[in-house]
A tleap script that builds the chain and sets N, CA, C and O, in Angstrom:
source leaprc.protein.ff14SB
mol = sequence {
  NMET THR ILE ILE GLU SER GLU PRO ASP VAL
  GLY SER ALA GLU SER LEU ILE ARG SER PHE
  SER ILE VAL ASN LEU TYR GLY TYR ARG THR
  ILE SER LEU ALA SER GLU TYR ALA ALA THR
  VAL ILE ILE ALA LYS ASN GLY SER GLY LYS
  THR THR LEU ILE GLY ALA MET ASN ALA PHE
  LEU SER ARG GLN PHE GLY ARG LEU ARG GLY
  LEU LYS PHE ASP SER ILE ARG CYS THR LEU
  ARG GLY VAL ASP GLU GLU ILE VAL LEU GLU
  ARG GLU GLU LEU ASP GLN PHE LEU GLY ALA
  GLN MET THR ASP VAL VAL ILE SER SER ALA
  ARG ARG TRP GLU LEU GLU PRO ARG ILE LEU
  LEU ASN PHE LEU LEU ASP ASP PHE GLY ALA
  ILE ARG ALA GLU CTYR
}
set mol.1.N position { 8.083 -4.270 -18.272 }
set mol.1.CA position { 7.377 -5.433 -18.265 }
set mol.1.C position { 6.682 -5.771 -19.617 }
set mol.1.O position { 5.953 -4.917 -20.121 }
set mol.2.N position { 6.843 -6.819 -20.152 }
set mol.2.CA position { 6.280 -7.309 -21.449 }
set mol.2.C position { 5.097 -8.181 -21.220 }
set mol.2.O position { 5.141 -9.090 -20.391 }
set mol.3.N position { 4.025 -7.922 -21.944 }
set mol.3.CA position { 2.883 -8.691 -21.813 }
set mol.3.C position { 2.572 -9.351 -23.129 }
set mol.3.O position { 2.549 -8.663 -24.149 }
set mol.4.N position { 2.345 -10.570 -23.166 }
set mol.4.CA position { 2.069 -11.346 -24.351 }
set mol.4.C position { 0.607 -11.883 -24.315 }
set mol.4.O position { 0.255 -12.688 -23.453 }
set mol.5.N position { -0.138 -11.464 -25.171 }
set mol.5.CA position { -1.558 -11.921 -25.134 }
set mol.5.C position { -1.841 -12.869 -26.219 }
set mol.5.O position { -1.211 -12.809 -27.275 }
set mol.6.N position { -2.808 -13.788 -25.997 }
set mol.6.CA position { -3.222 -14.772 -27.025 }
set mol.6.C position { -3.828 -14.110 -28.137 }
set mol.6.O position { -4.456 -13.064 -27.976 }
set mol.7.N position { -3.676 -14.669 -29.296 }
set mol.7.CA position { -4.247 -14.124 -30.472 }
set mol.7.C position { -5.815 -14.329 -30.489 }
set mol.7.O position { -6.300 -15.389 -30.092 }
set mol.8.N position { -6.559 -13.339 -30.935 }
set mol.8.CA position { -8.035 -13.563 -30.902 }
set mol.8.C position { -8.468 -14.697 -31.797 }
set mol.8.O position { -8.053 -14.714 -32.956 }
set mol.9.N position { -9.207 -15.575 -31.387 }
set mol.9.CA position { -9.864 -16.684 -32.184 }
set mol.9.C position { -11.093 -17.098 -31.608 }
set mol.9.O position { -11.524 -16.487 -30.630 }
set mol.10.N position { -11.717 -18.065 -32.093 }
set mol.10.CA position { -12.995 -18.572 -31.629 }
set mol.10.C position { -12.977 -18.854 -30.199 }
set mol.10.O position { -13.915 -18.530 -29.470 }
set mol.11.N position { -11.846 -19.497 -29.749 }
set mol.11.CA position { -11.768 -19.932 -28.324 }
set mol.11.C position { -11.324 -18.955 -27.395 }
set mol.11.O position { -11.281 -19.261 -26.204 }
set mol.12.N position { -10.953 -17.703 -27.814 }
set mol.12.CA position { -10.445 -16.729 -26.875 }
set mol.12.C position { -11.523 -16.054 -26.071 }
set mol.12.O position { -12.528 -15.585 -26.606 }
set mol.13.N position { -11.296 -16.012 -24.778 }
set mol.13.CA position { -12.248 -15.425 -23.765 }
set mol.13.C position { -11.794 -13.943 -23.499 }
set mol.13.O position { -10.610 -13.608 -23.555 }
set mol.14.N position { -12.726 -13.162 -23.234 }
set mol.14.CA position { -12.371 -11.866 -22.805 }
set mol.14.C position { -11.972 -11.803 -21.410 }
set mol.14.O position { -12.584 -12.481 -20.585 }
set mol.15.N position { -10.951 -11.011 -21.046 }
set mol.15.CA position { -10.509 -10.799 -19.669 }
set mol.15.C position { -11.587 -10.188 -18.706 }
set mol.15.O position { -12.265 -9.227 -19.069 }
set mol.16.N position { -11.723 -10.740 -17.531 }
set mol.16.CA position { -12.510 -10.107 -16.517 }
set mol.16.C position { -11.878 -8.799 -16.077 }
set mol.16.O position { -12.566 -7.814 -15.811 }
set mol.17.N position { -10.569 -8.808 -16.007 }
set mol.17.CA position { -9.858 -7.593 -15.579 }
set mol.17.C position { -9.248 -6.965 -16.792 }
set mol.17.O position { -8.351 -7.509 -17.436 }
set mol.18.N position { -9.810 -5.705 -17.105 }
set mol.18.CA position { -9.239 -4.944 -18.188 }
set mol.18.C position { -7.975 -4.282 -17.908 }
set mol.18.O position { -7.122 -4.168 -18.787 }
set mol.19.N position { -7.789 -3.779 -16.564 }
set mol.19.CA position { -6.559 -3.176 -16.187 }
set mol.19.C position { -6.406 -3.168 -14.678 }
set mol.19.O position { -7.413 -3.016 -13.986 }
set mol.20.N position { -5.245 -3.316 -14.139 }
set mol.20.CA position { -4.974 -3.390 -12.736 }
set mol.20.C position { -3.554 -2.688 -12.513 }
set mol.20.O position { -2.581 -3.000 -13.201 }
set mol.21.N position { -3.503 -1.790 -11.579 }
set mol.21.CA position { -2.326 -1.079 -11.344 }
set mol.21.C position { -2.054 -0.831 -9.883 }
set mol.21.O position { -3.000 -0.602 -9.130 }
set mol.22.N position { -0.804 -0.863 -9.438 }
set mol.22.CA position { -0.324 -0.477 -8.211 }
set mol.22.C position { 0.402 0.815 -8.319 }
set mol.22.O position { 1.498 0.819 -8.880 }
set mol.23.N position { -0.109 1.935 -7.828 }
set mol.23.CA position { 0.483 3.256 -8.085 }
set mol.23.C position { 1.451 3.508 -6.926 }
set mol.23.O position { 1.090 3.318 -5.765 }
set mol.24.N position { 2.694 3.941 -7.242 }
set mol.24.CA position { 3.756 4.357 -6.411 }
set mol.24.C position { 4.169 3.204 -5.392 }
set mol.24.O position { 4.321 3.412 -4.188 }
set mol.25.N position { 4.330 1.994 -5.991 }
set mol.25.CA position { 4.726 0.885 -5.164 }
set mol.25.C position { 6.002 1.124 -4.671 }
set mol.25.O position { 6.896 1.548 -5.403 }
set mol.26.N position { 6.183 0.858 -3.336 }
set mol.26.CA position { 7.405 1.057 -2.560 }
set mol.26.C position { 7.986 2.537 -2.682 }
set mol.26.O position { 9.158 2.821 -2.431 }
set mol.27.N position { 7.028 3.428 -3.093 }
set mol.27.CA position { 7.459 4.842 -3.203 }
set mol.27.C position { 8.113 5.291 -4.442 }
set mol.27.O position { 8.483 6.462 -4.529 }
set mol.28.N position { 8.287 4.457 -5.410 }
set mol.28.CA position { 9.026 4.872 -6.547 }
set mol.28.C position { 8.680 4.273 -7.922 }
set mol.28.O position { 9.296 4.590 -8.939 }
set mol.29.N position { 7.631 3.364 -7.904 }
set mol.29.CA position { 7.320 2.885 -9.311 }
set mol.29.C position { 5.746 2.441 -9.293 }
set mol.29.O position { 5.104 2.156 -8.282 }
set mol.30.N position { 5.323 2.445 -10.492 }
set mol.30.CA position { 3.859 1.964 -10.757 }
set mol.30.C position { 4.037 0.738 -11.601 }
set mol.30.O position { 4.824 0.702 -12.547 }
set mol.31.N position { 3.297 -0.243 -11.237 }
set mol.31.CA position { 3.367 -1.499 -12.073 }
set mol.31.C position { 1.911 -1.755 -12.393 }
set mol.31.O position { 1.037 -1.592 -11.542 }
set mol.32.N position { 1.641 -2.180 -13.701 }
set mol.32.CA position { 0.302 -2.407 -14.135 }
set mol.32.C position { 0.242 -3.473 -15.163 }
set mol.32.O position { 1.239 -3.831 -15.790 }
set mol.33.N position { -0.963 -3.984 -15.329 }
set mol.33.CA position { -1.309 -5.036 -16.246 }
set mol.33.C position { -2.651 -4.569 -17.065 }
set mol.33.O position { -3.639 -4.115 -16.488 }
set mol.34.N position { -2.569 -4.719 -18.308 }
set mol.34.CA position { -3.835 -4.428 -19.062 }
set mol.34.C position { -3.876 -5.570 -20.164 }
set mol.34.O position { -2.881 -5.836 -20.840 }
set mol.35.N position { -4.978 -6.167 -20.289 }
set mol.35.CA position { -5.147 -7.225 -21.283 }
set mol.35.C position { -6.626 -7.399 -21.730 }
set mol.35.O position { -7.547 -7.235 -20.931 }
set mol.36.N position { -6.819 -7.725 -22.986 }
set mol.36.CA position { -8.118 -7.990 -23.425 }
set mol.36.C position { -8.603 -9.375 -23.301 }
set mol.36.O position { -9.790 -9.696 -23.367 }
set mol.37.N position { -7.542 -10.232 -23.106 }
set mol.37.CA position { -7.831 -11.696 -23.191 }
set mol.37.C position { -7.626 -12.407 -21.853 }
set mol.37.O position { -6.761 -11.956 -21.103 }
set mol.38.N position { -8.313 -13.438 -21.494 }
set mol.38.CA position { -8.111 -14.113 -20.194 }
set mol.38.C position { -6.878 -14.777 -20.182 }
set mol.38.O position { -6.321 -14.883 -19.089 }
set mol.39.N position { -6.317 -15.264 -21.213 }
set mol.39.CA position { -5.068 -15.956 -21.279 }
set mol.39.C position { -3.998 -14.956 -21.535 }
set mol.39.O position { -3.890 -14.454 -22.654 }
set mol.40.N position { -3.241 -14.658 -20.607 }
set mol.40.CA position { -2.124 -13.628 -20.697 }
set mol.40.C position { -0.849 -14.154 -20.036 }
set mol.40.O position { -0.892 -14.731 -18.949 }
set mol.41.N position { 0.293 -13.945 -20.712 }
set mol.41.CA position { 1.602 -14.258 -20.089 }
set mol.41.C position { 2.379 -13.000 -19.815 }
set mol.41.O position { 2.523 -12.109 -20.653 }
set mol.42.N position { 2.889 -12.972 -18.556 }
set mol.42.CA position { 3.739 -11.777 -18.154 }
set mol.42.C position { 5.171 -12.196 -18.181 }
set mol.42.O position { 5.588 -13.168 -17.550 }
set mol.43.N position { 5.915 -11.425 -18.940 }
set mol.43.CA position { 7.379 -11.694 -18.960 }
set mol.43.C position { 8.100 -10.453 -18.483 }
set mol.43.O position { 7.830 -9.401 -19.062 }
set mol.44.N position { 8.984 -10.445 -17.499 }
set mol.44.CA position { 9.754 -9.301 -17.104 }
set mol.44.C position { 10.983 -9.815 -16.282 }
set mol.44.O position { 11.068 -10.983 -15.903 }
set mol.45.N position { 11.895 -8.892 -16.044 }
set mol.45.CA position { 13.038 -9.226 -15.282 }
set mol.45.C position { 12.730 -9.622 -13.900 }
set mol.45.O position { 11.659 -9.269 -13.405 }
set mol.46.N position { 13.610 -10.353 -13.207 }
set mol.46.CA position { 13.451 -10.662 -11.738 }
set mol.46.C position { 13.481 -9.373 -11.011 }
set mol.46.O position { 14.267 -8.471 -11.300 }
set mol.47.N position { 12.574 -9.304 -10.025 }
set mol.47.CA position { 12.455 -8.187 -9.232 }
set mol.47.C position { 11.671 -7.074 -9.828 }
set mol.47.O position { 11.656 -5.984 -9.254 }
set mol.48.N position { 11.007 -7.267 -10.956 }
set mol.48.CA position { 10.184 -6.218 -11.586 }
set mol.48.C position { 8.865 -6.049 -11.034 }
set mol.48.O position { 8.239 -5.046 -11.377 }
set mol.49.N position { 8.291 -6.951 -10.154 }
set mol.49.CA position { 7.064 -6.816 -9.523 }
set mol.49.C position { 5.939 -7.865 -10.048 }
set mol.49.O position { 4.763 -7.718 -9.713 }
set mol.50.N position { 6.303 -8.795 -10.780 }
set mol.50.CA position { 5.265 -9.783 -11.326 }
set mol.50.C position { 4.548 -10.478 -10.196 }
set mol.50.O position { 3.317 -10.495 -10.179 }
set mol.51.N position { 5.230 -11.022 -9.300 }
set mol.51.CA position { 4.648 -11.769 -8.173 }
set mol.51.C position { 3.800 -10.888 -7.259 }
set mol.51.O position { 2.705 -11.248 -6.827 }
set mol.52.N position { 4.390 -9.673 -6.982 }
set mol.52.CA position { 3.696 -8.643 -6.224 }
set mol.52.C position { 2.354 -8.338 -6.949 }
set mol.52.O position { 1.292 -8.435 -6.334 }
set mol.53.N position { 2.399 -7.987 -8.192 }
set mol.53.CA position { 1.215 -7.619 -8.953 }
set mol.53.C position { 0.129 -8.698 -8.898 }
set mol.53.O position { -1.042 -8.430 -8.629 }
set mol.54.N position { 0.551 -9.868 -9.153 }
set mol.54.CA position { -0.476 -11.022 -9.199 }
set mol.54.C position { -1.025 -11.187 -7.705 }
set mol.54.O position { -2.233 -11.306 -7.503 }
set mol.55.N position { -0.127 -11.188 -6.711 }
set mol.55.CA position { -0.644 -11.348 -5.338 }
set mol.55.C position { -1.570 -10.280 -4.887 }
set mol.55.O position { -2.601 -10.529 -4.263 }
set mol.56.N position { -1.157 -9.005 -5.237 }
set mol.56.CA position { -2.042 -7.906 -4.877 }
set mol.56.C position { -3.501 -7.936 -5.703 }
set mol.56.O position { -4.554 -7.527 -5.215 }
set mol.57.N position { -3.377 -8.433 -6.887 }
set mol.57.CA position { -4.636 -8.582 -7.675 }
set mol.57.C position { -5.536 -9.562 -7.014 }
set mol.57.O position { -6.744 -9.371 -6.871 }
set mol.58.N position { -4.858 -10.679 -6.594 }
set mol.58.CA position { -5.599 -11.753 -5.958 }
set mol.58.C position { -6.255 -11.270 -4.681 }
set mol.58.O position { -7.449 -11.460 -4.446 }
set mol.59.N position { -5.443 -10.648 -3.882 }
set mol.59.CA position { -6.026 -10.169 -2.562 }
set mol.59.C position { -7.108 -9.070 -2.802 }
set mol.59.O position { -8.127 -9.080 -2.111 }
set mol.60.N position { -6.924 -8.180 -3.707 }
set mol.60.CA position { -7.848 -7.193 -3.982 }
set mol.60.C position { -9.243 -7.811 -4.472 }
set mol.60.O position { -10.315 -7.473 -3.972 }
set mol.61.N position { -9.125 -8.705 -5.452 }
set mol.61.CA position { -10.422 -9.225 -6.146 }
set mol.61.C position { -11.053 -10.194 -5.082 }
set mol.61.O position { -12.272 -10.360 -5.060 }
set mol.62.N position { -10.250 -10.804 -4.239 }
set mol.62.CA position { -10.978 -11.730 -3.240 }
set mol.62.C position { -11.286 -11.105 -1.917 }
set mol.62.O position { -11.693 -11.773 -0.967 }
set mol.63.N position { -11.068 -9.696 -1.863 }
set mol.63.CA position { -11.443 -8.882 -0.696 }
set mol.63.C position { -10.756 -9.333 0.523 }
set mol.63.O position { -11.329 -9.288 1.612 }
set mol.64.N position { -9.480 -9.791 0.382 }
set mol.64.CA position { -8.729 -10.228 1.559 }
set mol.64.C position { -7.723 -9.082 1.801 }
set mol.64.O position { -6.513 -9.283 1.696 }
set mol.65.N position { -8.242 -7.865 2.129 }
set mol.65.CA position { -7.469 -6.619 2.253 }
set mol.65.C position { -6.358 -6.676 3.256 }
set mol.65.O position { -5.406 -5.904 3.142 }
set mol.66.N position { -6.424 -7.552 4.237 }
set mol.66.CA position { -5.400 -7.720 5.159 }
set mol.66.C position { -3.997 -8.178 4.571 }
set mol.66.O position { -2.908 -7.890 5.068 }
set mol.67.N position { -4.202 -8.919 3.459 }
set mol.67.CA position { -2.986 -9.310 2.821 }
set mol.67.C position { -2.220 -8.113 2.130 }
set mol.67.O position { -1.050 -8.234 1.767 }
set mol.68.N position { -2.907 -7.015 1.980 }
set mol.68.CA position { -2.248 -5.834 1.325 }
set mol.68.C position { -1.584 -4.981 2.434 }
set mol.68.O position { -0.923 -3.994 2.112 }
set mol.69.N position { -1.730 -5.311 3.653 }
set mol.69.CA position { -1.148 -4.372 4.712 }
set mol.69.C position { 0.239 -4.185 4.632 }
set mol.69.O position { 0.704 -3.073 4.880 }
set mol.70.N position { 1.016 -5.193 4.294 }
set mol.70.CA position { 2.442 -5.049 4.305 }
set mol.70.C position { 3.061 -4.446 2.903 }
set mol.70.O position { 4.268 -4.257 2.754 }
set mol.71.N position { 2.179 -4.199 2.008 }
set mol.71.CA position { 2.569 -3.670 0.778 }
set mol.71.C position { 2.483 -2.074 0.811 }
set mol.71.O position { 1.446 -1.509 1.158 }
set mol.72.N position { 3.600 -1.403 0.442 }
set mol.72.CA position { 3.638 0.043 0.437 }
set mol.72.C position { 3.165 0.592 -0.926 }
set mol.72.O position { 3.835 0.323 -1.923 }
set mol.73.N position { 2.111 1.304 -1.022 }
set mol.73.CA position { 1.620 1.899 -2.248 }
set mol.73.C position { 0.696 3.102 -1.960 }
set mol.73.O position { 0.258 3.285 -0.824 }
set mol.74.N position { 0.405 3.909 -2.974 }
set mol.74.CA position { -0.343 5.064 -2.837 }
set mol.74.C position { -1.813 4.566 -3.116 }
set mol.74.O position { -2.704 4.812 -2.303 }
set mol.75.N position { -2.039 3.907 -4.201 }
set mol.75.CA position { -3.388 3.390 -4.642 }
set mol.75.C position { -3.332 2.230 -5.523 }
set mol.75.O position { -2.377 2.037 -6.276 }
set mol.76.N position { -4.364 1.436 -5.438 }
set mol.76.CA position { -4.569 0.348 -6.357 }
set mol.76.C position { -5.746 0.707 -7.283 }
set mol.76.O position { -6.798 1.112 -6.789 }
set mol.77.N position { -5.600 0.572 -8.574 }
set mol.77.CA position { -6.703 0.827 -9.496 }
set mol.77.C position { -6.951 -0.336 -10.296 }
set mol.77.O position { -6.043 -1.056 -10.711 }
set mol.78.N position { -8.323 -0.552 -10.547 }
set mol.78.CA position { -8.741 -1.776 -11.246 }
set mol.78.C position { -9.928 -1.384 -12.056 }
set mol.78.O position { -10.843 -0.721 -11.569 }
set mol.79.N position { -9.915 -1.810 -13.344 }
set mol.79.CA position { -11.002 -1.724 -14.215 }
set mol.79.C position { -11.492 -3.135 -14.646 }
set mol.79.O position { -10.708 -3.978 -15.080 }
set mol.80.N position { -12.775 -3.343 -14.513 }
set mol.80.CA position { -13.329 -4.693 -14.714 }
set mol.80.C position { -14.083 -4.603 -15.989 }
set mol.80.O position { -14.557 -3.510 -16.300 }
set mol.81.N position { -14.251 -5.664 -16.784 }
set mol.81.CA position { -15.046 -5.753 -17.960 }
set mol.81.C position { -16.497 -5.601 -17.595 }
set mol.81.O position { -16.982 -6.317 -16.719 }
set mol.82.N position { -17.193 -4.718 -18.217 }
set mol.82.CA position { -18.612 -4.466 -17.974 }
set mol.82.C position { -18.968 -3.495 -16.921 }
set mol.82.O position { -20.149 -3.232 -16.692 }
set mol.83.N position { -17.885 -2.890 -16.196 }
set mol.83.CA position { -17.978 -1.951 -15.189 }
set mol.83.C position { -17.442 -0.564 -15.692 }
set mol.83.O position { -16.235 -0.483 -15.924 }
set mol.84.N position { -18.202 0.478 -15.870 }
set mol.84.CA position { -17.706 1.704 -16.354 }
set mol.84.C position { -16.697 2.362 -15.571 }
set mol.84.O position { -15.690 2.839 -16.093 }
set mol.85.N position { -16.940 2.408 -14.270 }
set mol.85.CA position { -16.083 3.161 -13.299 }
set mol.85.C position { -14.884 2.369 -12.857 }
set mol.85.O position { -14.972 1.177 -12.564 }
set mol.86.N position { -13.742 3.063 -12.814 }
set mol.86.CA position { -12.524 2.490 -12.259 }
set mol.86.C position { -12.597 2.343 -10.745 }
set mol.86.O position { -12.915 3.313 -10.057 }
set mol.87.N position { -12.308 1.139 -10.193 }
set mol.87.CA position { -12.318 0.890 -8.789 }
set mol.87.C position { -10.948 1.338 -8.283 }
set mol.87.O position { -9.901 0.933 -8.789 }
set mol.88.N position { -11.007 2.220 -7.226 }
set mol.88.CA position { -9.710 2.753 -6.638 }
set mol.88.C position { -9.707 2.452 -5.189 }
set mol.88.O position { -10.719 2.679 -4.526 }
set mol.89.N position { -8.569 1.922 -4.614 }
set mol.89.CA position { -8.445 1.682 -3.246 }
set mol.89.C position { -7.155 2.575 -2.891 }
set mol.89.O position { -6.055 2.281 -3.361 }
set mol.90.N position { -7.327 3.603 -2.099 }
set mol.90.CA position { -6.282 4.462 -1.684 }
set mol.90.C position { -5.718 3.818 -0.340 }
set mol.90.O position { -6.450 3.222 0.451 }
set mol.91.N position { -4.434 3.984 -0.167 }
set mol.91.CA position { -3.763 3.508 0.950 }
set mol.91.C position { -4.365 3.960 2.233 }
set mol.91.O position { -4.491 3.168 3.166 }
set mol.92.N position { -4.749 5.226 2.319 }
set mol.92.CA position { -5.359 5.754 3.505 }
set mol.92.C position { -6.719 5.075 3.870 }
set mol.92.O position { -7.076 4.924 5.038 }
set mol.93.N position { -7.433 4.688 2.817 }
set mol.93.CA position { -8.761 3.940 2.999 }
set mol.93.C position { -8.484 2.608 3.523 }
set mol.93.O position { -9.211 2.137 4.398 }
set mol.94.N position { -7.435 1.932 3.030 }
set mol.94.CA position { -7.084 0.546 3.532 }
set mol.94.C position { -6.660 0.652 4.965 }
set mol.94.O position { -7.049 -0.189 5.776 }
set mol.95.N position { -5.833 1.709 5.338 }
set mol.95.CA position { -5.371 1.803 6.747 }
set mol.95.C position { -6.614 2.055 7.627 }
set mol.95.O position { -6.737 1.462 8.699 }
set mol.96.N position { -7.502 2.902 7.196 }
set mol.96.CA position { -8.666 3.130 8.040 }
set mol.96.C position { -9.592 1.958 8.194 }
set mol.96.O position { -10.156 1.724 9.263 }
set mol.97.N position { -9.748 1.191 7.069 }
set mol.97.CA position { -10.535 -0.038 7.204 }
set mol.97.C position { -9.911 -1.067 8.143 }
set mol.97.O position { -10.557 -1.612 9.038 }
set mol.98.N position { -8.710 -1.289 7.910 }
set mol.98.CA position { -8.008 -2.252 8.780 }
set mol.98.C position { -7.964 -1.771 10.166 }
set mol.98.O position { -8.031 -2.615 11.059 }
set mol.99.N position { -7.858 -0.501 10.472 }
set mol.99.CA position { -7.832 -0.029 11.835 }
set mol.99.C position { -9.207 -0.197 12.454 }
set mol.99.O position { -9.316 -0.527 13.635 }
set mol.100.N position { -10.317 0.038 11.634 }
set mol.100.CA position { -11.585 0.006 12.154 }
set mol.100.C position { -11.960 -1.476 12.567 }
set mol.100.O position { -12.819 -1.708 13.417 }
set mol.101.N position { -11.267 -2.442 11.916 }
set mol.101.CA position { -11.566 -3.835 12.209 }
set mol.101.C position { -11.130 -4.203 13.671 }
set mol.101.O position { -11.675 -5.152 14.234 }
set mol.102.N position { -10.217 -3.511 14.254 }
set mol.102.CA position { -9.769 -3.813 15.602 }
set mol.102.C position { -10.832 -3.336 16.620 }
set mol.102.O position { -10.719 -2.271 17.227 }
set mol.103.N position { -11.896 -4.210 16.772 }
set mol.103.CA position { -13.053 -3.891 17.584 }
set mol.103.C position { -12.792 -4.408 19.009 }
set mol.103.O position { -11.802 -5.092 19.269 }
set mol.104.N position { -13.684 -4.070 19.893 }
set mol.104.CA position { -13.560 -4.536 21.316 }
set mol.104.C position { -13.717 -6.140 21.252 }
set mol.104.O position { -13.041 -6.841 22.005 }
set mol.105.N position { -14.534 -6.643 20.428 }
set mol.105.CA position { -14.742 -8.105 20.293 }
set mol.105.C position { -13.381 -8.827 19.986 }
set mol.105.O position { -12.988 -9.815 20.607 }
set mol.106.N position { -12.767 -8.273 19.045 }
set mol.106.CA position { -11.367 -8.842 18.658 }
set mol.106.C position { -10.358 -8.742 19.797 }
set mol.106.O position { -9.675 -9.700 20.157 }
set mol.107.N position { -10.304 -7.565 20.326 }
set mol.107.CA position { -9.387 -7.303 21.460 }
set mol.107.C position { -9.645 -8.339 22.662 }
set mol.107.O position { -8.765 -9.032 23.172 }
set mol.108.N position { -11.015 -8.326 23.031 }
set mol.108.CA position { -11.344 -9.216 24.251 }
set mol.108.C position { -11.136 -10.659 23.898 }
set mol.108.O position { -10.731 -11.432 24.766 }
set mol.109.N position { -11.399 -11.088 22.625 }
set mol.109.CA position { -11.157 -12.467 22.243 }
set mol.109.C position { -9.674 -12.867 22.237 }
set mol.109.O position { -9.264 -13.945 22.669 }
set mol.110.N position { -8.890 -11.879 21.697 }
set mol.110.CA position { -7.440 -12.107 21.793 }
set mol.110.C position { -6.926 -12.220 23.129 }
set mol.110.O position { -6.108 -13.116 23.338 }
set mol.111.N position { -7.295 -11.400 24.145 }
set mol.111.CA position { -6.915 -11.472 25.540 }
set mol.111.C position { -7.329 -12.905 26.006 }
set mol.111.O position { -6.526 -13.620 26.604 }
set mol.112.N position { -8.534 -13.285 25.731 }
set mol.112.CA position { -8.990 -14.538 26.289 }
set mol.112.C position { -8.167 -15.728 25.892 }
set mol.112.O position { -7.856 -16.632 26.668 }
set mol.113.N position { -7.821 -15.654 24.555 }
set mol.113.CA position { -6.921 -16.794 23.986 }
set mol.113.C position { -5.410 -16.529 24.040 }
set mol.113.O position { -4.597 -17.232 23.440 }
set mol.114.N position { -5.073 -15.432 24.824 }
set mol.114.CA position { -3.741 -15.033 25.048 }
set mol.114.C position { -2.874 -14.791 23.703 }
set mol.114.O position { -1.720 -15.197 23.559 }
set mol.115.N position { -3.560 -14.118 22.813 }
set mol.115.CA position { -2.923 -13.790 21.544 }
set mol.115.C position { -2.760 -12.199 21.358 }
set mol.115.O position { -3.439 -11.394 21.994 }
set mol.116.N position { -1.844 -11.862 20.473 }
set mol.116.CA position { -1.766 -10.449 20.175 }
set mol.116.C position { -3.054 -10.143 19.300 }
set mol.116.O position { -3.377 -10.909 18.392 }
set mol.117.N position { -3.744 -9.054 19.586 }
set mol.117.CA position { -4.798 -8.635 18.833 }
set mol.117.C position { -4.560 -8.639 17.314 }
set mol.117.O position { -5.405 -9.124 16.562 }
set mol.118.N position { -3.439 -8.112 16.868 }
set mol.118.CA position { -3.179 -8.063 15.483 }
set mol.118.C position { -3.034 -9.465 14.797 }
set mol.118.O position { -3.385 -9.623 13.627 }
set mol.119.N position { -2.552 -10.390 15.488 }
set mol.119.CA position { -2.391 -11.778 15.080 }
set mol.119.C position { -3.790 -12.393 14.876 }
set mol.119.O position { -4.017 -13.100 13.895 }
set mol.120.N position { -4.701 -12.130 15.783 }
set mol.120.CA position { -6.081 -12.730 15.643 }
set mol.120.C position { -6.737 -11.921 14.395 }
set mol.120.O position { -7.366 -12.522 13.524 }
set mol.121.N position { -6.553 -10.566 14.372 }
set mol.121.CA position { -7.211 -9.937 13.304 }
set mol.121.C position { -6.652 -10.368 11.860 }
set mol.121.O position { -7.395 -10.483 10.885 }
set mol.122.N position { -5.345 -10.581 11.823 }
set mol.122.CA position { -4.814 -11.040 10.525 }
set mol.122.C position { -5.317 -12.422 10.109 }
set mol.122.O position { -5.516 -12.704 8.927 }
set mol.123.N position { -5.531 -13.338 11.194 }
set mol.123.CA position { -6.241 -14.580 10.957 }
set mol.123.C position { -7.653 -14.423 10.441 }
set mol.123.O position { -8.048 -15.039 9.451 }
set mol.124.N position { -8.406 -13.583 11.132 }
set mol.124.CA position { -9.771 -13.361 10.710 }
set mol.124.C position { -9.858 -12.722 9.318 }
set mol.124.O position { -10.733 -13.075 8.527 }
set mol.125.N position { -9.010 -11.843 9.037 }
set mol.125.CA position { -9.137 -11.159 7.700 }
set mol.125.C position { -8.568 -11.982 6.541 }
set mol.125.O position { -9.090 -11.952 5.426 }
set mol.126.N position { -7.526 -12.690 6.815 }
set mol.126.CA position { -6.789 -13.357 5.730 }
set mol.126.C position { -7.109 -14.985 5.697 }
set mol.126.O position { -7.751 -15.490 4.777 }
set mol.127.N position { -6.622 -15.685 6.732 }
set mol.127.CA position { -6.718 -17.021 6.696 }
set mol.127.C position { -8.211 -17.555 6.846 }
set mol.127.O position { -8.693 -18.363 6.054 }
set mol.128.N position { -8.836 -17.075 7.841 }
set mol.128.CA position { -10.204 -17.480 8.026 }
set mol.128.C position { -11.113 -17.230 6.806 }
set mol.128.O position { -11.942 -18.065 6.443 }
set mol.129.N position { -10.931 -16.083 6.207 }
set mol.129.CA position { -11.716 -15.760 5.002 }
set mol.129.C position { -11.418 -16.783 3.903 }
set mol.129.O position { -12.319 -17.196 3.172 }
set mol.130.N position { -10.158 -17.187 3.792 }
set mol.130.CA position { -9.750 -18.074 2.730 }
set mol.130.C position { -10.362 -19.466 3.008 }
set mol.130.O position { -10.881 -20.101 2.090 }
set mol.131.N position { -10.304 -19.948 4.282 }
set mol.131.CA position { -10.837 -21.173 4.708 }
set mol.131.C position { -12.368 -21.251 4.467 }
set mol.131.O position { -12.895 -22.260 3.999 }
set mol.132.N position { -13.071 -20.104 4.820 }
set mol.132.CA position { -14.443 -20.099 4.668 }
set mol.132.C position { -14.836 -20.233 3.238 }
set mol.132.O position { -15.776 -20.953 2.903 }
set mol.133.N position { -14.127 -19.549 2.395 }
set mol.133.CA position { -14.371 -19.500 0.993 }
set mol.133.C position { -14.254 -20.967 0.285 }
set mol.133.O position { -14.906 -21.236 -0.724 }
set mol.134.N position { -13.440 -21.809 0.856 }
set mol.134.CA position { -13.300 -23.176 0.382 }
set mol.134.C position { -14.580 -23.999 0.697 }
set mol.134.O position { -14.879 -24.977 0.011 }
set mol.135.N position { -15.316 -23.587 1.731 }
set mol.135.CA position { -16.471 -24.518 2.133 }
set mol.135.C position { -17.719 -23.945 1.873 }
set mol.135.O position { -18.750 -24.563 2.138 }
savepdb mol mol.pdb
quit
């Protein structure tokens, strides 16, 4: 993957995300992005993981962890400008978090509305969170 960064000048802004990586994606590769500047262009072959990286980064930063459910990885690592510690999300932690979200309230509500509990949970974690953020 090739990363092209804008040249530093008076108008260049620092990147909020210093680095972002998906470790052991699909069990065989690690993809990552590191940039000093907010304006960054990513150029790589088709199938190299550009869309997956950007989608995972968006889900991670917007705390829509349900969107990461179908992604196979060992960990996601992120370093933000101004934060000394690297933020790490292990797959096991994600699975535990998403499993813990399946509460009695979700199950009983799903039964009342004749839905699969996972469908309701996905809506609450993903779609509803995005809708709420808009208002």
